[in-house]
N, C-alpha and C positions, 0 to 999 in steps of 0.2 A: 579430312581435317575440318572442313566447314561444318559438317554435321556434329562432330565432336564439340566444337565451340558452341554451337547452338544448345546442345544437351547440357553442357556445363553451365552456361548462362541461365538456362531455364531452371536447372536444379538450384542454383544459387538464389534466384528470384523466389522460388517456391519456399525454400528454407528460410529466407529472410522474412517473408510474409507470415509463415507459420510460427516462427519464434516470437514475433511481435504480438501476435494474437494471444499466445499462451502466457505471456508475461503479465505481471501485475502492473497497475497503473496508478500513479500519484493522483491524477485528476479524479479517477473513479473512487479512490480511497477517500478523497475529500468530499465527494458527493455522498458516498455511503455514510461517512461520519455525520454530515449535516442531516441526513435523512434518518439514520438509525440510532445515533448515539448522542447527538448534541443535547437533546432534551433530558435524557437520562443522566448525562454527565454534568449538566448545568454550566458548561463553559464552551467557548468557541474552539474551533479546531486548532488555532494558533496556541492557545493556552494548554490544550491537551498535548499537543506534539512537543511542547517545550518542557514537559514533565521529566524528560530524560534527554541525555545526549545521544548522538548517533551510536556510539559504542554500547550504551545501555540498552537502546532499542534492539540493537543487533544481538546482544546477550539474551534478551527476553523474546527473541523471535519464535522459538519453539514453544513457549508458554504465553504467547501474546494474549490469548483469550483470558487467562488468569490475571495477567498484568492489567488489562483493561478493566476487569472486574474489581481489582484492588483500587484502581483510581476512581472508577465509576461503579459503586456498589449497586446502583439502581439499573444498570444496563441489563436488558433482557437477553436471554439466551438466544432468541431468534435473531438478534443483532450481531451475534458472535459466531455465526455459521462459519465452517471451515472455508467455504468459497470466498468469504469476505476478508478473511484475515490477511492474505497476501497484499490486498489493496490497502487495508488499514496500515499494515507495516510500511509499505512504500510511502504512504502519506506521512506517517509519524517520523520515519527516518529522514525524509526530504526536508521536513520543517523542524527538526530537533533543535534543542537550545544552542547547540554549537555549530549549526549549519549556516547561519547567516541569512536564511531564507524565511520569508514571512508569507503565509497563505492569505488568500483574500476572503476568508470566512470568519 
């Protein structure tokens, strides 16, 4: 019984660590926006995120790169890599116009 408890606790710990590493991050999205898109968009992150409500960002999740290009036509394709999009989405969703949150950028 003691060994079974140890195995279960260990597997829960490993799964929780693994799932947090694999998920997107609001802070990382903010940093990426500042580094890769702010100059091309000509607006700070707060203004960009409030272009849509949370529901609108959710609806454009699958076509986020195209939506960013619509808002920021000068955005480079290198700033819209697939690996960045989940982080951008989390940042935009967290600070959407109906969220009540305001980023520090």
